[in-house]
C-alpha positions as CSV (number, residue, x, y, z in Angstrom):
1,M,78.1,80.7,18.8
2,A,81.0,80.9,16.4
3,D,79.5,84.1,15.0
4,A,79.0,85.7,18.4
5,P,80.8,89.0,18.9
6,K,83.9,89.0,21.2
7,F,84.6,91.7,23.7
8,E,87.8,92.5,25.4
9,I,86.9,92.7,29.1
10,P,89.2,94.8,31.3
11,K,90.1,94.1,34.9
12,T,88.9,97.5,36.1
13,C,86.3,100.0,34.9
14,K,85.0,103.4,35.8
15,G,82.3,104.0,38.4
16,G,80.6,106.9,40.1
17,V,81.3,106.2,43.8
18,V,79.3,107.9,46.5
19,V,81.7,109.6,49.0
20,N,80.6,110.8,52.4
21,E,77.0,109.5,52.1
22,G,74.6,111.7,53.9
23,P,73.7,115.4,53.5
24,D,77.2,116.3,52.2
25,F,77.7,113.5,49.8
26,H,79.4,113.8,46.4
27,V,80.0,111.4,43.5
28,E,83.7,110.6,42.6
29,V,84.7,108.7,39.5
30,Q,87.0,105.9,40.5
31,D,88.5,102.7,39.1
32,L,86.6,99.6,40.3
33,P,87.0,95.9,39.6
34,V,85.0,94.4,36.8
35,P,82.7,91.7,38.4
36,E,82.7,88.1,37.3
37,P,79.2,86.8,36.4
38,K,77.9,83.8,38.4
39,P,76.6,80.8,36.4
40,N,73.1,82.3,36.1
41,E,74.2,85.9,35.5
42,V,75.3,88.0,32.5
43,L,77.9,90.7,32.5
44,I,76.7,94.0,30.9
45,K,78.9,96.8,29.7
46,L,76.8,99.9,30.2
47,N,77.1,102.7,27.7
48,A,74.8,105.1,29.6
49,T,73.0,105.5,32.9
50,G,70.2,107.8,33.8
51,I,70.3,109.7,37.1
52,C,67.1,109.3,39.2
53,H,65.9,111.2,42.3
54,S,65.8,107.8,44.1
55,D,69.6,107.7,43.7
56,I,69.8,111.0,45.5
57,H,67.7,109.7,48.4
58,F,69.9,106.6,48.6
59,M,73.1,108.8,48.7
60,L,71.5,111.2,51.2
61,N,70.2,108.3,53.2
62,D,67.0,110.2,54.0
63,W,64.6,107.3,53.4
64,A,63.8,104.8,56.1
65,V,66.3,102.2,54.6
66,P,69.8,101.1,55.6
67,K,72.8,103.0,54.3
68,M,74.4,101.9,51.0
69,S,77.6,101.3,52.8
70,Q,75.9,98.9,55.2
71,M,75.0,96.9,52.1
72,G,78.6,97.1,50.8
73,T,77.4,99.2,47.8
74,K,79.5,102.0,46.4
75,C,77.6,102.9,43.2
76,A,74.0,104.0,43.1
77,G,71.9,104.0,39.9
78,H,69.3,101.8,38.3
79,E,68.8,103.2,34.8
80,G,71.5,101.5,32.8
81,A,71.7,100.5,29.1
82,G,74.4,98.7,27.3
83,V,75.4,95.3,25.8
84,I,76.0,91.8,27.2
85,V,79.7,91.0,27.0
86,K,79.9,87.7,28.9
87,V,77.4,85.1,30.1
88,G,77.6,82.6,32.9
89,D,77.8,78.8,32.3
90,A,74.1,78.2,33.2
91,V,72.7,81.1,31.1
92,K,70.3,79.6,28.5
93,T,68.7,82.3,26.5
94,L,70.7,85.6,26.6
95,K,73.7,85.8,24.3
96,V,76.8,87.9,24.1
97,G,76.1,90.9,21.9
98,M,72.5,91.3,23.0
99,R,71.5,94.8,24.2
100,A,70.3,94.9,27.8
101,G,69.4,97.2,30.7
102,L,69.6,97.4,34.5
103,K,66.4,98.2,36.4
104,P,65.5,99.5,39.9
105,I,64.9,95.9,41.0
106,Q,67.8,93.6,40.2
107,D,66.0,90.4,41.2
108,T,63.0,88.9,43.0
109,C,62.3,85.6,44.6
110,G,60.1,84.6,41.7
111,T,58.0,82.2,43.8
112,C,55.9,84.2,46.3
113,E,52.3,85.3,45.8
114,V,53.1,88.8,44.6
115,C,55.7,87.5,42.1
116,R,53.2,85.1,40.6
117,S,50.5,87.8,40.4
118,G,52.4,90.3,38.3
119,K,53.3,92.5,41.3
120,E,56.8,91.2,41.6
121,T,58.4,94.6,42.4
122,H,56.6,94.4,45.8
123,C,58.3,91.1,46.6
124,S,59.7,91.1,50.1
125,G,62.8,89.4,48.7
126,A,63.4,92.0,46.0
127,V,67.0,93.2,45.6
128,L,67.0,97.0,45.2
129,T,69.6,98.1,42.6
130,G,72.0,100.7,43.7
131,L,71.2,100.1,47.4
132,M,71.5,96.4,48.0
133,C,73.9,95.7,45.1
134,E,76.1,97.8,42.8
135,G,74.0,100.0,40.5
136,S,74.3,101.5,37.1
137,Y,76.8,104.2,38.1
138,K,79.3,101.5,37.4
139,Q,80.1,100.7,33.8
140,Y,80.3,96.9,34.1
141,I,77.6,95.2,36.1
142,V,76.1,91.8,36.6
143,S,72.5,90.9,36.2
144,P,70.6,87.6,36.7
145,E,69.4,86.2,33.4
146,R,65.8,85.7,34.6
147,Y,65.4,89.4,35.5
148,T,67.4,91.1,32.7
149,T,65.5,93.3,30.3
150,T,66.6,93.2,26.7
151,I,66.5,96.4,24.6
152,P,65.0,96.4,21.1
153,D,66.8,97.7,18.1
154,G,65.9,101.3,17.2
155,V,66.0,102.5,20.9
156,S,69.2,104.3,21.8
157,D,71.0,103.7,25.1
158,F,70.3,107.3,26.1
159,I,66.6,106.7,25.8
160,A,66.6,103.1,27.0
161,G,68.4,103.9,30.2
162,P,65.8,106.2,31.7
163,I,63.0,103.9,30.5
164,M,64.4,101.2,32.9
165,C,62.9,103.4,35.7
166,S,61.4,106.8,35.1
167,A,59.3,106.1,31.9
168,S,58.2,102.6,32.8
169,T,57.4,103.6,36.4
170,I,55.0,106.3,35.3
171,Y,53.6,104.0,32.6
172,T,52.7,101.5,35.3
173,S,51.0,104.3,37.3
174,I,49.0,105.5,34.3
175,R,47.9,102.0,33.6
176,E,46.9,101.2,37.1
177,S,45.0,104.5,37.5
178,G,42.3,103.2,35.1
179,V,42.2,106.4,33.1
180,K,40.6,106.2,29.7
181,P,41.3,108.1,26.4
182,G,40.1,111.7,26.6
183,D,40.6,111.8,30.4
184,W,42.5,114.7,32.0
185,C,45.8,113.7,33.6
186,V,47.7,116.2,35.7
187,F,51.5,115.9,36.2
188,P,52.9,118.0,39.1
189,G,56.6,118.1,38.4
190,G,55.9,117.7,34.7
191,G,59.2,119.3,33.7
192,G,61.2,116.6,35.4
193,G,62.4,113.3,33.9
194,V,59.5,111.2,35.2
195,G,56.8,113.8,34.5
196,M,58.1,114.6,31.0
197,Q,58.0,111.0,30.0
198,G,54.6,110.6,31.6
199,I,53.2,113.5,29.5
200,Q,54.5,111.8,26.3
201,L,53.0,108.4,27.3
202,A,49.7,110.0,28.2
203,K,49.5,111.7,24.8
204,A,50.4,108.4,23.1
205,M,47.6,106.7,25.1
206,G,45.0,109.2,24.0
207,L,44.9,111.1,27.3
208,R,44.9,114.9,27.9
209,A,48.0,116.0,29.8
210,V,48.4,119.1,32.0
211,A,51.9,119.9,33.3
212,I,52.5,121.8,36.6
213,D,56.0,123.2,37.0
214,T,57.8,126.5,36.7
215,G,60.2,128.3,34.3
216,E,60.2,129.0,30.6
217,A,62.5,126.1,29.7
218,K,60.2,123.6,31.3
219,R,57.1,125.3,29.8
220,K,58.6,124.9,26.3
221,L,59.6,121.3,26.8
222,C,56.3,120.3,28.3
223,L,54.2,122.0,25.6
224,E,56.3,121.8,22.4
225,T,58.3,118.6,22.9
226,A,56.4,116.4,25.3
227,G,52.9,117.4,24.1
228,A,51.0,118.7,27.1
229,E,47.8,120.6,26.3
230,H,48.3,123.0,29.2
231,F,51.2,124.2,31.3
232,I,50.5,125.7,34.7
233,D,53.4,127.7,36.2
234,F,52.9,127.4,39.9
235,A,55.0,130.6,40.5
236,Q,52.7,132.6,38.2
237,V,49.2,131.7,39.4
238,D,47.5,132.5,42.7
239,N,45.7,129.2,43.1
240,V,47.0,126.1,41.3
241,A,44.0,124.0,42.2
242,E,41.6,126.5,40.8
243,E,43.6,126.7,37.6
244,V,43.7,122.9,37.3
245,V,39.9,122.7,37.7
246,R,39.5,125.5,35.1
247,V,41.6,123.8,32.4
248,C,40.2,120.3,33.1
249,G,36.7,121.1,31.8
250,G,35.7,123.1,34.9
251,I,35.5,119.9,37.0
252,G,39.0,118.7,37.8
253,A,41.5,116.0,37.0
254,H,40.6,112.4,36.4
255,A,44.0,111.5,37.8
256,V,46.9,113.4,39.3
257,F,50.4,111.7,39.0
258,V,52.5,113.2,41.7
259,T,56.2,113.0,40.9
260,A,57.0,116.2,42.9
261,P,56.5,115.2,46.6
262,Q,56.0,118.8,47.8
263,V,52.6,118.7,46.0
264,Y,51.2,115.9,48.2
265,P,49.5,118.3,50.7
266,I,47.4,119.9,48.0
267,S,47.1,116.9,45.6
268,M,43.5,116.0,46.5
269,S,42.3,119.5,45.7
270,L,43.5,119.1,42.1
271,L,40.8,116.5,41.6
272,G,38.2,119.2,42.2
273,G,34.7,117.7,41.8
274,R,35.7,114.9,39.5
275,I,33.7,111.8,40.4
276,G,36.1,108.8,40.6
277,G,39.3,111.0,40.5
278,K,42.5,109.5,41.8
279,V,45.7,110.8,43.2
280,M,48.6,108.5,42.1
281,C,51.6,108.6,44.5
282,I,54.9,108.1,42.6
283,G,57.6,110.4,44.0
284,L,58.7,109.5,47.5
285,P,59.6,112.3,49.9
286,P,62.3,112.0,52.7
287,A,61.0,110.0,55.6
288,G,58.4,111.9,57.6
289,Q,57.9,114.8,55.1
290,F,54.8,115.6,53.0
291,T,51.6,113.8,53.7
292,I,48.1,113.9,52.1
293,P,45.3,115.2,54.2
294,V,42.2,113.2,53.2
295,D,38.6,114.3,53.9
296,P,36.5,111.1,54.2
297,G,33.4,113.1,53.0
298,Q,35.2,114.1,49.8
299,V,36.4,110.5,49.3
300,C,32.9,109.1,49.8
301,F,30.7,111.6,48.0
302,K,33.1,112.0,45.1
303,N,34.2,108.4,45.0
304,Q,37.8,109.6,45.0
305,A,40.9,107.7,46.0
306,V,44.6,107.8,46.7
307,M,46.7,105.0,45.3
308,G,50.4,104.2,45.2
309,T,52.6,102.4,42.6
310,L,56.2,101.5,42.8
311,V,58.5,100.7,39.8
312,S,57.6,98.6,36.8
313,S,57.3,94.9,36.4
314,M,59.2,93.1,33.6
315,G,56.2,93.2,31.4
316,D,55.5,96.9,31.9
317,T,59.1,97.7,31.2
318,D,58.9,95.9,27.9
319,K,55.7,97.7,27.0
320,T,57.3,101.1,27.7
321,L,60.3,100.2,25.5
322,D,57.9,99.4,22.7
323,F,56.5,103.0,22.9
324,A,60.1,104.2,22.4
325,K,60.6,101.7,19.5
326,R,57.5,103.2,17.8
327,G,58.9,106.7,18.2
328,L,56.4,107.8,20.9
329,L,59.0,108.6,23.5
330,K,61.2,111.5,22.4
331,P,64.8,112.0,23.7
332,I,64.4,114.7,26.3
333,Y,67.7,114.5,28.2
334,T,71.0,116.2,28.7
335,V,74.1,114.0,28.3
336,Y,77.1,114.5,30.6
337,P,80.5,113.0,30.4
338,L,82.1,111.0,33.2
339,S,84.0,114.0,34.4
340,K,80.7,115.8,35.0
341,F,79.2,112.9,37.0
342,D,78.9,114.8,40.3
343,E,77.9,118.0,38.6
344,A,74.9,116.3,37.0
345,V,73.9,114.6,40.3
346,Q,74.1,117.8,42.2
347,K,72.1,119.7,39.6
348,L,69.4,117.1,39.8
349,R,69.4,117.4,43.6
350,R,68.9,121.1,43.3
351,G,66.1,120.7,40.7
352,E,68.0,122.4,37.9
353,I,67.6,119.8,35.2
354,A,64.7,119.8,32.8
355,G,64.0,116.3,31.5
356,R,66.5,113.6,32.3
357,A,70.2,113.7,33.0
358,V,72.2,110.8,31.4
359,I,75.9,109.9,31.9
360,D,77.8,108.7,28.8
361,F,80.3,106.1,30.0
362,N,82.2,106.4,26.7
363,S,82.9,110.1,27.1
364,E,85.6,111.1,29.6
């Protein structure tokens, strides 16, 4: 302990605070108090945070959940990466100086059936980061030791932050879909942060990735950087489903990973005639928007299915970080300084960002 690094901890820190939550919200950088960790918590100084579409929904309050303000939460965000600068008196394993991240779930009960079966993110007692407690839009945050993820050396904070949610979330979906090496995986919204990382993970796992999105910038990123075999520009083809079937061996996708909710109404058609094909639900639309029409005949005769996954467990987050450690997740992000916090959030809201947007807390 004598050799442990020492950090000067300020009384206040910068945070991106949601103002006027609802349809006209914006994010304002304000000075906020630095929290004091409880005995079983660590204090993390974040160097970076990713910006996720879930943050947008929390700030818009268009999901069927309480408002952030009702929970006493000012800062959204759940893709933080930084360093532990202080530990509580009862912390046993984590040390000052260790790198750590903040995930979409800050904590779970740890004792219920789902927690004990590896499905802890579905725990009814889960604490949703950035909704039920302060999120990663705040530079100094607390995290319970038992549910804190450590970041391996060789993975930068700008990559590790988005892995806490987007990359690990789609890794879990790919794993639970049951696809095998050589199978066709289709990513509607492939040019976004989640889809882009899904394409890279699919390639690393021996799968054949097809991206659906629009625009030359996203085409180039999906094909040349992420490694998709095909890019289908939905604005340039007459029938997206027919094009998917054509490129997927003339049969259809083995699995469709929907990160763009507006695709749900046509998602089953992307499976074509693929026996055992699955639509994997990832992106969540505003409450009441976009449903999947399911034909029982198609489901029965083609043995097809619709399945949903949430965010990643502790174990799946660690596995996704290992992909990055091995150089299999490339840095596909745009870094914004604190002064551009709201600009980055609003660009993501409008769908103007290819890859992931990341805020650098150390850049004014």
